[in-house]
C-alpha positions as CSV (number, residue, x, y, z in Angstrom):
1,M,-35.3,191.8,126.9
2,K,-31.9,190.1,126.7
3,K,-30.1,193.5,126.8
4,I,-31.9,194.4,130.1
5,L,-30.9,191.1,131.6
6,F,-27.3,191.6,130.6
7,V,-27.3,195.1,132.1
8,L,-28.9,193.8,135.4
9,I,-26.3,190.9,135.6
10,G,-23.5,193.5,134.9
11,L,-24.8,195.7,137.8
12,L,-24.9,192.8,140.3
13,P,-21.2,193.1,141.4
14,L,-21.8,196.7,142.2
15,L,-24.7,195.9,144.4
16,V,-22.7,193.2,146.2
17,C,-19.7,195.4,146.9
18,C,-21.9,198.1,148.6
19,D,-21.8,196.0,151.8
20,F,-18.6,197.9,152.7
21,Y,-20.5,201.2,152.8
22,N,-23.6,200.2,154.8
23,H,-22.4,198.7,158.0
24,P,-25.3,197.9,160.4
25,T,-23.7,199.6,163.5
26,I,-20.7,201.7,162.6
27,P,-21.4,205.0,160.8
28,N,-20.0,205.7,157.4
29,A,-16.7,207.6,157.3
30,K,-15.1,209.0,154.2
31,V,-11.8,207.2,153.7
32,D,-9.6,207.8,150.7
33,F,-5.8,207.8,151.0
34,Y,-2.7,206.3,149.5
35,I,0.4,204.8,151.3
36,Y,3.5,203.3,149.9
37,P,4.2,199.9,151.6
38,N,7.8,199.9,150.4
39,D,8.5,203.2,152.2
40,V,10.5,202.8,155.4
41,M,7.7,204.5,157.2
42,Y,5.5,201.5,156.5
43,Y,8.2,198.8,156.9
44,Q,5.8,196.6,158.8
45,L,3.8,196.0,155.6
46,N,6.8,194.5,153.8
47,T,6.1,191.0,155.2
48,Y,3.0,188.9,154.9
49,G,1.0,189.3,158.1
50,G,2.5,192.7,158.8
51,Y,0.2,195.4,159.9
52,I,0.0,199.1,160.9
53,Y,-2.4,201.4,162.7
54,L,-3.3,204.6,160.9
55,T,-5.6,207.5,161.7
56,G,-8.9,207.9,159.8
57,G,-12.2,206.2,159.6
58,V,-14.3,206.2,162.8
59,N,-11.7,205.1,165.4
60,G,-8.6,204.7,163.2
61,I,-7.7,202.1,160.6
62,I,-5.7,198.8,160.7
63,V,-4.0,197.9,157.4
64,Y,-3.0,194.2,157.2
65,R,-0.9,192.6,154.4
66,L,-2.4,189.2,153.3
67,D,0.1,188.4,150.5
68,E,2.1,190.0,147.8
69,W,-0.8,191.8,146.2
70,N,-3.6,191.8,148.8
71,F,-4.3,194.0,151.8
72,N,-7.2,194.3,154.3
73,A,-8.2,197.5,156.0
74,F,-10.5,197.6,159.0
75,D,-11.8,200.3,161.1
76,R,-10.6,200.1,164.7
77,A,-14.2,200.7,165.9
78,C,-15.8,197.5,167.3
79,S,-19.2,196.7,165.9
80,Y,-20.5,196.1,169.5
81,D,-19.3,199.1,171.5
82,W,-17.9,201.6,169.0
83,K,-19.2,204.6,170.8
84,E,-17.2,203.9,174.0
85,Q,-14.0,206.0,174.3
86,E,-11.8,203.1,175.4
87,S,-13.0,200.7,172.7
88,W,-10.4,200.0,170.0
89,L,-9.7,197.0,167.9
90,F,-6.1,195.8,167.9
91,V,-4.2,192.9,166.3
92,A,-3.9,190.0,168.7
93,P,-0.3,188.7,169.5
94,D,-0.9,185.7,167.2
95,G,-1.5,188.1,164.3
96,L,-4.6,186.3,163.2
97,R,-7.4,188.1,165.1
98,L,-8.6,191.5,165.9
99,I,-9.6,192.0,169.6
100,D,-11.7,194.8,171.1
101,S,-9.9,196.3,174.1
102,L,-13.2,196.9,176.0
103,C,-15.8,194.1,175.3
104,G,-13.3,191.4,174.3
105,S,-15.0,190.6,170.9
106,T,-12.7,188.9,168.5
107,F,-12.8,189.1,164.7
108,N,-11.0,187.2,161.9
109,I,-8.3,189.4,160.4
110,L,-8.7,187.7,157.0
111,D,-12.3,188.7,156.5
112,G,-13.5,190.7,159.6
113,N,-16.1,188.1,160.7
114,V,-16.9,187.7,164.3
115,L,-15.1,184.8,166.1
116,G,-16.3,185.4,169.7
117,G,-17.6,187.9,172.2
118,P,-20.8,190.0,172.3
119,A,-20.4,191.5,168.8
120,K,-22.9,190.2,166.3
121,Y,-21.7,192.1,163.2
122,P,-18.3,191.9,161.4
123,A,-15.6,194.5,161.7
124,R,-16.1,197.5,159.3
125,R,-13.9,196.8,156.3
126,Y,-12.6,199.4,153.8
127,N,-11.7,198.7,150.2
128,T,-8.1,198.4,149.2
129,H,-6.3,198.5,145.8
130,F,-2.5,197.8,145.4
131,D,-0.8,198.6,142.1
132,G,2.6,197.2,143.1
133,M,3.9,200.6,144.3
134,R,1.1,202.3,146.2
135,L,-1.8,201.1,148.3
136,R,-5.2,202.9,148.1
137,V,-7.5,202.6,151.1
138,Y,-11.0,203.9,150.4
139,S,-14.6,203.7,151.4
């Protein structure tokens, strides 16, 4: 009985992390690529709070550097009106929020949670892993 309990407790983190894959409004998109933040092509990611826009996902991807080892990656599709052609999330001038260009919903860039507007669900977030040289972004 104890072995089963340990196995179930061991699987709990896997069940929690699956929230990234099952977004309530934005469809799943296969994302799996590497970038090298120290490359001149991605110089914006060399500072904390730096960000870049990339292709991929549903409507593109925003990669944001939190600190030396941590990055966030969000789909540019808004959880409220992602099907609209002119709807794109972009980083606000203050660098702390994501704003939808069409409905005006705002999201916290640190975790993707809704800050305001008609959106009820957080921004779609992708997994990231940084090994000191290259950053993997994946779903």
